[in-house]
C-alpha positions in Angstrom: 13.2 -3.7 -34.3 9.9 -5.2 -34.7 7.8 -4.5 -31.4 4.6 -5.3 -30.3 2.2 -5.6 -27.1 0.7 -9.1 -26.7 0.5 -12.1 -24.3 2.3 -14.2 -26.8 4.4 -13.3 -29.7 2.4 -13.9 -33.3 6.0 -14.2 -34.9 7.3 -16.6 -32.5 5.2 -19.9 -32.1 5.1 -21.6 -28.5 8.0 -24.1 -28.7 8.0 -25.3 -25.2 5.4 -25.2 -21.9 5.7 -25.4 -18.6 5.5 -29.2 -18.6 7.0 -30.6 -21.6 10.4 -29.2 -21.7 13.4 -31.4 -20.1 15.2 -29.8 -17.1 18.1 -31.3 -15.1 16.7 -33.5 -12.1 19.9 -33.2 -10.1 20.4 -29.6 -10.7 19.5 -27.1 -7.7 16.9 -24.4 -8.3 17.4 -22.0 -11.0 15.0 -19.4 -9.2 15.6 -19.5 -5.7 12.3 -18.5 -4.1 12.4 -14.5 -2.3 12.9 -13.8 1.2 9.7 -13.2 3.5 9.5 -9.4 3.6 9.7 -9.3 6.9 13.4 -11.2 6.9 14.2 -9.1 4.1 13.3 -5.8 6.1 15.7 -7.2 9.4 18.3 -8.0 6.7 18.1 -3.9 5.6 18.5 -3.5 9.8 21.3 -5.4 10.1 23.3 -4.0 7.2 22.6 -0.6 8.5 23.9 -1.3 11.6 27.0 -2.6 10.3 27.4 0.4 7.8 27.3 -1.8 4.9 26.1 0.5 2.1 27.0 -1.6 -0.8 25.0 -4.4 0.6 22.1 -1.7 1.2 22.3 -0.4 -2.3 22.0 -4.0 -4.0 18.5 -3.7 -2.4 17.4 -0.6 -3.4 15.4 -0.2 -6.4 16.2 2.6 -9.4 13.6 4.4 -8.4 14.0 4.7 -4.1 12.4 7.2 -2.3 13.8 8.2 1.3 11.7 10.0 3.3 12.0 11.8 7.0 8.6 10.7 7.4 5.4 8.8 6.1 3.6 11.8 5.3 2.7 11.8 1.6 4.5 14.7 0.5 7.3 14.6 3.6 10.5 16.0 2.5 13.0 13.4 1.2 15.5 12.2 -1.6 14.7 10.4 -5.1 16.3 7.9 -6.6 19.4 5.1 -6.0 22.1 7.2 -6.8 20.8 10.2 -4.3 19.2 8.0 -1.6 22.9 5.3 -1.7 25.2 8.7 -1.0 22.6 10.1 1.8 22.9 6.4 3.6 26.5 6.8 3.7 26.0 9.3 6.2 23.0 7.8 7.6 25.0 4.3 8.7 27.7 6.9 10.0 25.6 7.9 12.2 23.2 4.8 13.3 25.9 2.1 12.5 26.8 0.2 15.9 24.0 2.1 17.7 21.1 -0.3 17.0 20.3 -2.5 19.9 17.5 -4.4 17.8 19.0 -3.9 14.7 18.2 -8.0 13.5 14.5 -7.9 14.5 12.2 -8.4 11.6 9.9 -5.8 10.7 6.1 -6.2 11.2 4.3 -6.6 7.7 1.0 -4.3 7.2 -2.3 -5.3 5.6 -1.1 -4.0 2.4 1.5 -6.8 2.2 4.2 -5.1 0.5 5.0 -3.0 3.7 7.1 -3.9 6.7 8.0 -1.2 9.9 10.0 -1.6 13.0 11.2 0.9 15.4 14.6 0.9 15.8 16.6 1.4 19.5 19.6 3.6 19.4 21.9 3.7 22.8 25.3 5.5 23.1 26.3 5.7 26.3 23.3 7.0 28.8 21.9 8.7 25.3 19.0 6.6 24.0 16.9 7.2 20.7 14.3 5.9 18.6 14.0 6.0 14.7 11.2 4.6 12.8 12.2 2.0 9.8 8.9 1.7 7.2 9.9 0.2 3.8 7.8 -0.3 0.9 8.8 -3.3 -1.2 8.6 -4.1 -5.5 9.5 -7.4 -6.0 12.0 -7.7 -3.4 13.6 -4.3 -3.8 13.0 -1.2 -1.5 10.7 1.6 -3.2 10.3 3.7 -0.4 12.3 3.7 2.9 11.4 5.8 5.3 13.4 6.7 8.6 11.3 8.6 11.5 13.6 10.4 14.1 11.8 9.9 17.8 9.6 7.8 16.3 6.6 6.5 18.9 4.5 3.5 19.4 1.7 6.0 17.0 4.2 4.8 14.1 3.6 1.1 14.1 -0.2 1.6 13.6 -1.1 0.1 10.0 -2.4 2.6 7.8 -2.0 0.8 4.8 -5.0 -0.2 2.9 -5.9 -4.2 2.6 -6.1 -5.3 -1.4 -10.0 -5.8 -2.0 -11.7 -8.9 -2.2 -14.5 -8.2 -4.1 -14.6 -9.3 -8.0 -13.6 -7.1 -10.1 -11.6 -4.8 -8.0 -7.8 -4.3 -7.3 -5.5 -2.3 -5.3 -2.8 -0.6 -6.8 0.4 -2.0 -5.2 2.7 -0.4 -7.3 1.9 3.4 -7.1 1.2 2.6 -3.0 4.7 4.5 -1.8 2.0 5.9 0.9 -1.4 5.3 2.0 -2.4 9.0 0.9 -2.6 10.8 -2.5 -0.8 13.7 -3.7 -3.1 16.7 -2.7 -3.2 19.8 -5.2 -1.7 22.1 -6.6 0.6 20.1 -8.2 4.2 21.3 -9.2 4.3 19.2 -12.5 1.4 19.2 -14.5 -0.3 16.2 -13.9 -2.2 14.8 -17.1 -6.0 14.0 -17.1 -4.9 9.9 -17.4 -2.0 7.8 -18.0 -1.1 4.9 -20.3 -1.0 1.3 -19.3 2.8 0.9 -18.0 4.8 -1.6 -20.4 8.3 -3.2 -20.3 10.1 -2.9 -23.7 13.3 -5.8 -23.9 15.6 -6.3 -26.9 17.0 -9.6 -26.2 20.9 -9.3 -27.7 22.8 -12.3 -27.0 24.2 -15.3 -25.3 27.5 -16.6 -24.7 29.4 -20.2 -23.4 26.4 -21.8 -23.5 26.8 -25.9 -22.7 24.6 -28.4 -23.1 24.7 -31.9 -21.3 27.9 -34.0 -21.1 26.3 -37.1 -22.9 25.2 -34.9 -25.2 27.5 -33.7 -28.3 24.8 -32.5 -30.6 25.3 -28.9 -31.5 22.4 -26.6 -29.6 19.7 -24.5 -31.0 19.1 -22.2 -28.3 16.3 -19.7 -28.4 15.1 -17.3 -25.4 11.6 -17.1 -23.6 10.6 -14.3 -21.5 7.6 -14.9 -18.8 5.8 -12.5 -16.7 4.4 -13.7 -13.6 0.8 -12.2 -14.9 1.2 -14.8 -18.1 2.3 -12.6 -20.7 5.4 -14.2 -22.7 7.3 -13.9 -25.5 9.4 -16.1 -27.5 12.7 -15.8 -29.9 12.9 -17.7 -32.9 15.9 -20.2 -32.9 19.2 -19.5 -33.9 20.7 -23.2 -35.1 24.2 -24.5 -34.2 25.6 -22.0 -32.0 26.1 -21.9 -28.5 27.2 -18.1 -28.5 24.2 -16.7 -30.5 23.5 -13.0 -31.4 19.8 -12.2 -31.7 18.1 -10.1 -34.6 15.5 -8.7 -35.3 14.7 -11.3 -37.8 15.0 -13.5 -34.6 11.7 -11.4 -33.3 14.3 -10.6 -30.3 12.3 -7.8 -29.4 8.7 -6.9 -27.7 6.9 -4.6 -25.6 4.9 -6.3 -22.8 2.3 -4.9 -20.7 2.8 -4.7 -17.0 0.1 -5.5 -14.8 1.2 -3.8 -11.3 -2.6 -3.7 -9.9 -3.8 -7.4 -8.7 -5.0 -8.9 -5.6 -2.9 -11.7 -6.3 0.5 -10.7 -5.5 1.9 -13.7 -7.4 0.4 -12.2 -10.3 1.9 -8.9 -10.1 4.5 -8.3 -12.8 7.4 -6.9 -10.6 9.9 -9.4 -12.2 10.5 -11.2 -15.6 11.7 -14.7 -15.9 14.3 -15.5 -18.7 15.1 -18.7 -19.9 17.7 -20.1 -22.3 16.1 -23.1 -24.4 17.6 -26.0 -26.5 15.4 -26.6 -29.5 15.3 -30.6 -30.3 13.3 -33.2 -31.4 10.0 -33.8 -29.1 11.4 -32.0 -25.7 13.3 -28.9 -25.6 15.7 -28.4 -22.9 16.2 -25.6 -20.5 19.9 -24.9 -20.5 19.6 -21.8 -17.8 17.3 -19.4 -16.4 17.3 -15.8 -14.5 14.8 -13.8 -12.6 15.5 -9.9 -13.4 13.6 -7.5 -10.8 11.8 -4.7 -12.7 12.3 -2.4 -10.3 16.1 -2.2 -11.1 15.6 -0.4 -14.2 14.9 3.3 -13.7 10.7 4.1 -14.8 11.2 6.8 -18.0 14.9 6.2 -18.5 16.9 5.6 -21.3 17.0 2.0 -22.8 19.8 0.5 -20.8 21.9 -2.5 -21.5 22.8 -5.3 -19.0 24.3 -8.2 -19.1 23.5 -11.2 -16.4 25.9 -14.4 -15.6 23.5 -17.4 -15.9 24.3 -20.9 -14.0 23.9 -23.7 -16.7 21.6 -26.4 -15.5 23.3 -29.5 -17.0 27.2 -28.7 -16.5 28.5 -28.2 -12.9 30.1 -24.7 -12.1 29.7 -24.3 -15.7 28.0 -20.4 -16.3 26.9 -18.7 -19.7 26.1 -15.0 -20.2 22.9 -13.2 -21.3 23.0 -9.8 -22.9 19.6 -7.5 -23.4 18.1 -3.8 -23.1 15.0 -3.2 -21.5 13.1 0.0 -20.9 10.5 0.7 -18.4 7.5 3.0 -19.2 5.4 4.0 -16.5 4.2 7.4 -16.8 2.0 7.7 -13.4 5.0 6.5 -11.1 7.5 8.8 -13.6 5.0 12.3 -13.0 5.2 11.1 -9.0 8.5 10.8 -8.7 9.0 14.3 -10.8 6.2 15.8 -8.3 7.9 14.8 -5.2 11.2 16.2 -6.2 9.8 19.3 -7.2 8.3 19.6 -3.6 11.7 18.4 -2.0 13.4 21.4 -3.8 10.9 24.0 -2.7 10.7 22.8 0.8 14.7 22.8 0.9 14.8 26.3 -0.5 11.9 27.3 2.7 14.5 25.7 4.6 17.4 27.3 4.1 15.6 31.0 3.8 14.1 30.1 7.2 17.3 28.5 8.4 19.4 32.0 7.4 17.8 33.9 10.1 17.0 31.0 13.2 19.9 29.1 12.8 17.8 25.9 11.3 14.3 24.8 12.0 13.2 22.5 14.9 12.2 19.9 11.6 15.7 20.2 10.1 17.3 18.9 14.1 14.7 16.3 14.3 15.3 14.8 10.9 17.4 11.9 10.4 18.0 12.9 6.7 19.9 16.1 7.7 
């Protein structure tokens, strides 16, 4: 597979622009707008109170972290599977007891963190739990549930985006306002390569054209990142179930822009368009938005299949299959370092608890 890093594929010339392709004016918007983060926060706490673990799991990024407080190296759990499993017991403890579960979160200065203080009541017993969420493209990257949180929990300690020209605030790695301090348990490289996403566009199926157009389809695919990077495959002629190969320029490596003051230009997702080549003006057959946070950073190449609503036939649905791999060495290192610190703290807690029957910190931890 021929791979390259660029803003536009040299082997696949531009075939359509934002202004010159044909779309169905009667079809609903292909890409639904992301709900405001405070509203998503309220959706999460509503699911928490309803014990809807499956719905919560859909909101988690592949590299989500769950912590007992907002400290940079607080004990926690790393990864979607571990966090989802722990939230089963958290929902069992908190579900049905929240008196303000539908409240929206308060957006912090960094524009990616939301907070609320949840009130629980069971009989005459009352309890507060601070809930802080760091979002990445509409998915939860860091979840803090702090038992017994007071008013100070809502103090905004996040750094606002810098406004001076040439300066940016790293809004991807900022899962805490603090940096990890030495000594490190996992050796830290002196520098990290830029983050990238590797895509291999495999196939589409069940593509359909407009009812009034009986000519065969000539599909090709277009990938677009918010920062402007893009890749376009070659056309597979006369095929409504095309398979894309290396000869069709189906593979690419795109650099990810994760540090930008303008949140709309942060590469937290990519748009994937299924296009139909035709003379003069090409046609949009379908389009989906894929959240980059759904792929595990530094993991193996993942093969996924998505359903795509066709733009020109009501209730018609096609499919698209691809492989993806996200490389972000700084994010990967941070996750491994935090997991190593989690394990060390658990061992220390077990040793102390063996003689004292458990520490006060353990008893106050929502994750226990």
